[in-house]
ROLUMZA-169824 format. One record per residue (C-alpha): residue number from 1; x, y, z. Coordinates in nm, 4 decimals. Example, Ala and Ser with C-alpha at 12.3 -4.5 7.8 and 13.67 -1.06 7.14 Angstrom:
ROLUMZA-169824
1,1.2300,-0.4500,0.7800
2,1.3670,-0.1060,0.7140
END
This chain:
ROLUMZA-169824
1,2.0244,-2.3162,2.2717
2,2.3243,-2.0913,2.3276
3,2.6112,-2.0953,2.0735
4,2.9033,-1.8943,2.1442
5,3.1189,-1.7587,1.8236
6,3.3500,-1.5351,1.7034
7,3.2097,-1.3335,1.4054
8,3.5175,-1.2990,1.1837
9,3.5551,-1.6518,1.2175
10,3.1889,-1.7419,1.1453
11,3.1718,-1.5331,0.8293
12,3.4868,-1.6017,0.7035
13,3.4781,-1.6191,0.3194
14,3.5693,-1.9169,0.1140
15,3.9079,-1.9523,-0.0914
16,3.9041,-1.9646,-0.4483
17,3.5626,-1.7697,-0.5032
18,3.4304,-1.8237,-0.8780
19,3.2083,-1.4965,-0.9516
20,2.9620,-1.5040,-1.2423
21,2.8741,-1.1658,-1.4222
22,2.5775,-1.1220,-1.6544
23,2.6772,-0.7429,-1.6927
24,2.4063,-0.6520,-1.4325
25,2.4446,-0.8904,-1.1194
26,2.7473,-1.0807,-0.9863
27,2.6636,-1.4238,-0.8281
28,2.8944,-1.6087,-0.6263
29,2.8137,-1.9616,-0.4902
30,2.9648,-2.1138,-0.1910
31,3.0470,-1.7907,-0.0371
32,3.0968,-1.8790,0.3075
33,3.3231,-2.1570,0.4535
34,3.1029,-2.2253,0.7676
35,2.7653,-2.1815,0.6150
36,2.6138,-2.4676,0.8158
37,2.7285,-2.3012,1.1363
38,2.5867,-1.9694,1.0274
39,2.2397,-2.1353,0.9762
40,2.2505,-2.2733,1.3144
41,2.3064,-1.9385,1.4741
42,2.0286,-1.8111,1.2695
43,1.7801,-2.0788,1.3827
44,1.8892,-2.0308,1.7587
45,1.8124,-1.6312,1.8115
46,1.5214,-1.4304,1.8877
47,1.4465,-1.1622,1.6008
48,1.3126,-0.8029,1.6528
49,1.0153,-0.6457,1.4677
50,1.1166,-0.4097,1.2051
51,0.9537,-0.1166,1.0194
52,0.6510,-0.1055,1.2486
53,0.3998,0.1616,1.2660
54,0.0369,0.1837,1.4230
55,-0.1343,0.0965,1.1077
56,0.1509,-0.1370,0.9858
57,0.0522,-0.4865,0.8625
58,0.3601,-0.6324,1.0527
59,0.2732,-0.8973,1.2809
60,-0.0748,-0.9134,1.1403
61,-0.0130,-1.0552,0.7818
62,0.3420,-1.1342,0.7968
63,0.6659,-1.1285,1.0415
64,0.9397,-0.8717,0.9277
65,1.2072,-0.9080,1.1714
66,1.5701,-0.8017,1.1959
67,1.8843,-0.9705,1.3700
68,2.2135,-0.7616,1.4067
69,2.5274,-0.9193,1.5040
70,2.7350,-0.6149,1.6124
71,3.0818,-0.7798,1.5578
72,3.2325,-0.6228,1.8601
73,3.6183,-0.6023,1.8488
74,3.6442,-0.7762,1.4964
75,3.9619,-0.9767,1.4150
76,4.0918,-0.7121,1.1836
77,4.3024,-0.9350,0.9594
78,4.0035,-1.1483,0.8922
79,3.7737,-0.8369,0.8642
80,4.0154,-0.6761,0.6095
81,4.0458,-1.0197,0.4114
82,3.6697,-1.0432,0.3714
83,3.5876,-0.6935,0.2955
84,3.8858,-0.6730,0.0328
85,3.7760,-0.9842,-0.1300
86,3.4232,-0.8358,-0.1878
87,3.5702,-0.4912,-0.2716
88,3.8031,-0.6512,-0.5360
89,3.5049,-0.8404,-0.6652
90,3.3233,-0.5280,-0.7179
91,3.6072,-0.3185,-0.8608
92,3.6717,-0.6130,-1.1242
93,3.3338,-0.6617,-1.2608
94,3.1890,-0.2904,-1.2317
95,3.5173,-0.1097,-1.3188
96,3.4566,0.1001,-1.0030
97,3.7924,0.1750,-0.8282
98,3.6427,0.4175,-0.5644
99,3.7042,0.3275,-0.1874
100,3.4339,0.1136,-0.0451
101,3.3012,0.1633,0.3068
102,3.1818,-0.1431,0.5053
103,3.0369,-0.1781,0.8162
104,3.1656,-0.4281,1.0605
105,2.8192,-0.5434,1.1731
106,2.5994,-0.8195,1.0192
107,2.2213,-0.7432,0.9270
108,1.9965,-1.0412,0.8745
109,1.6482,-1.0010,0.7288
110,1.3868,-1.2509,0.8440
111,1.0529,-1.2927,0.6724
112,0.7632,-1.5326,0.7353
113,0.3842,-1.5007,0.6002
114,0.1187,-1.5328,0.8428
115,-0.1689,-1.5886,0.5612
116,-0.1750,-1.8635,0.3200
117,-0.2124,-1.8532,-0.0399
118,-0.1113,-1.5149,-0.1236
119,-0.1053,-1.4273,-0.5050
120,0.2409,-1.4037,-0.6560
121,0.1686,-1.0541,-0.7854
122,0.2252,-0.9509,-0.3952
123,0.6154,-0.9227,-0.3443
124,0.8258,-0.7391,-0.1030
125,0.8076,-0.3707,-0.1676
126,1.0547,-0.2649,-0.4475
127,1.2882,0.0147,-0.3424
128,1.6315,0.1729,-0.4115
129,1.9548,0.1623,-0.1841
130,2.3002,0.3098,-0.2077
131,2.6028,0.2407,-0.4232
132,2.5999,-0.1541,-0.4297
133,2.4060,-0.4169,-0.2420
134,2.5550,-0.7364,-0.1493
135,2.2719,-1.0035,-0.0499
136,2.3748,-1.3470,0.0926
137,2.0865,-1.6080,0.0772
138,2.1057,-1.8202,0.4029
139,1.7734,-2.0037,0.4387
140,1.7591,-2.3491,0.2410
141,1.4607,-2.3380,0.0334
142,1.5473,-2.1952,-0.2867
143,1.2058,-2.0142,-0.3399
144,1.2456,-1.6941,-0.5403
145,1.5416,-1.4729,-0.4493
146,1.5712,-1.0982,-0.5546
147,1.3518,-0.9253,-0.8205
148,1.5237,-0.6308,-1.0437
149,1.2522,-0.4140,-1.1981
150,1.2672,-0.1349,-1.4503
151,1.3322,0.1898,-1.2695
152,1.0198,0.3915,-1.2006
153,0.9403,0.6589,-0.9563
154,0.7811,0.4595,-0.6641
155,0.6382,0.5875,-0.3255
156,0.7842,0.3855,-0.0524
157,0.5388,0.2701,0.2089
158,0.7133,-0.0388,0.3313
159,0.6662,0.0651,0.6830
160,0.2989,0.0309,0.6232
161,0.2917,-0.2851,0.4248
162,0.5876,-0.4958,0.3152
163,0.3786,-0.6411,0.0378
164,0.3336,-0.4678,-0.2813
165,0.1317,-0.5578,-0.5892
166,0.4136,-0.5583,-0.8655
167,0.1671,-0.6416,-1.1646
168,0.2130,-0.2954,-1.3135
169,0.5883,-0.3093,-1.2881
170,0.8286,-0.4614,-1.5504
171,1.0126,-0.7344,-1.4001
172,1.3940,-0.7613,-1.5597
173,1.4984,-1.0478,-1.4103
174,1.4922,-1.2386,-1.0674
175,1.8387,-1.3503,-0.9131
176,1.7558,-1.6947,-0.7830
177,1.8302,-1.7746,-0.4114
178,2.0290,-2.0513,-0.3277
179,2.1890,-2.1505,0.0147
180,2.5108,-1.9889,0.0763
181,2.4896,-1.7931,-0.2568
182,2.5842,-1.4261,-0.2855
183,2.4417,-1.1583,-0.5074
184,2.5881,-0.8125,-0.5832
185,2.4288,-0.5562,-0.7747
186,2.3950,-0.1614,-0.8137
187,2.1626,-0.0230,-0.5482
188,2.0140,0.2336,-0.7831
189,1.8249,-0.0384,-0.9661
190,1.4764,-0.0818,-0.8277
191,1.4723,-0.4169,-0.6611
192,1.2886,-0.6323,-0.3833
193,1.2573,-0.9599,-0.2373
194,1.0797,-1.2135,-0.4737
195,0.8881,-1.5261,-0.3539
196,0.7583,-1.7921,-0.5953
197,0.5614,-1.9912,-0.3497
198,0.4396,-1.7721,-0.0658
199,0.3188,-2.0843,0.1438
200,0.6901,-2.1895,0.1715
201,0.7351,-1.8967,0.3901
202,0.4455,-1.9646,0.5933
203,0.5761,-2.2782,0.7164
204,0.9373,-2.1557,0.7127
205,1.1454,-1.8608,0.7646
206,1.3054,-1.6394,0.4582
207,1.6539,-1.5511,0.5941
208,1.8838,-1.3110,0.4032
209,2.2104,-1.1355,0.5223
210,2.2392,-0.7793,0.3455
211,2.5440,-0.5585,0.3362
212,2.5217,-0.1965,0.1900
213,2.8356,-0.0419,0.0835
214,2.9164,0.3086,0.0490
215,3.1782,0.4347,-0.2032
216,3.4123,0.7308,-0.1667
END
């Protein structure tokens, strides 16, 4: 099904957002005005393989794919309103008044298991990112979320195998996924996708929207 849309209308934020902060993670529920329309778009597009190599387990043990909505010629008034809302929330809770640098595009992570009954010790490869991560939970299944771990030196082999045995890592918390929820945290915290019941994503797709912010 073909769905024409204007990105800055589709991804408009709700009014009167009510962020909750636990000292490490900001959680905002009911973030998008048009969540159901976003879900419709996400379910009606092809998605491209991501982080592949000749020896990768991608498309063998799981699907790890990306969808990028380029947001050509954004409606600048709505773009600035969206990013300013997020920037103000970061500044308020993290006391960080540097100027944030947002990309206009929207980058979706799609994941699906190709094997059943995977041990919960295997989770998405923990990693570090830049200044702040903003993750929007899109799929409706509320199965896991994002794990934050105690920081350690870790070799990143995500391009070979997205799944990683976390049994020797210290799990600090899991930010629970919820449809139309947003989580914001510092990218220098070791983190990764977390799934409670892997069989849920054998039958269904796990979909997140990720924004990475640079600060000046």
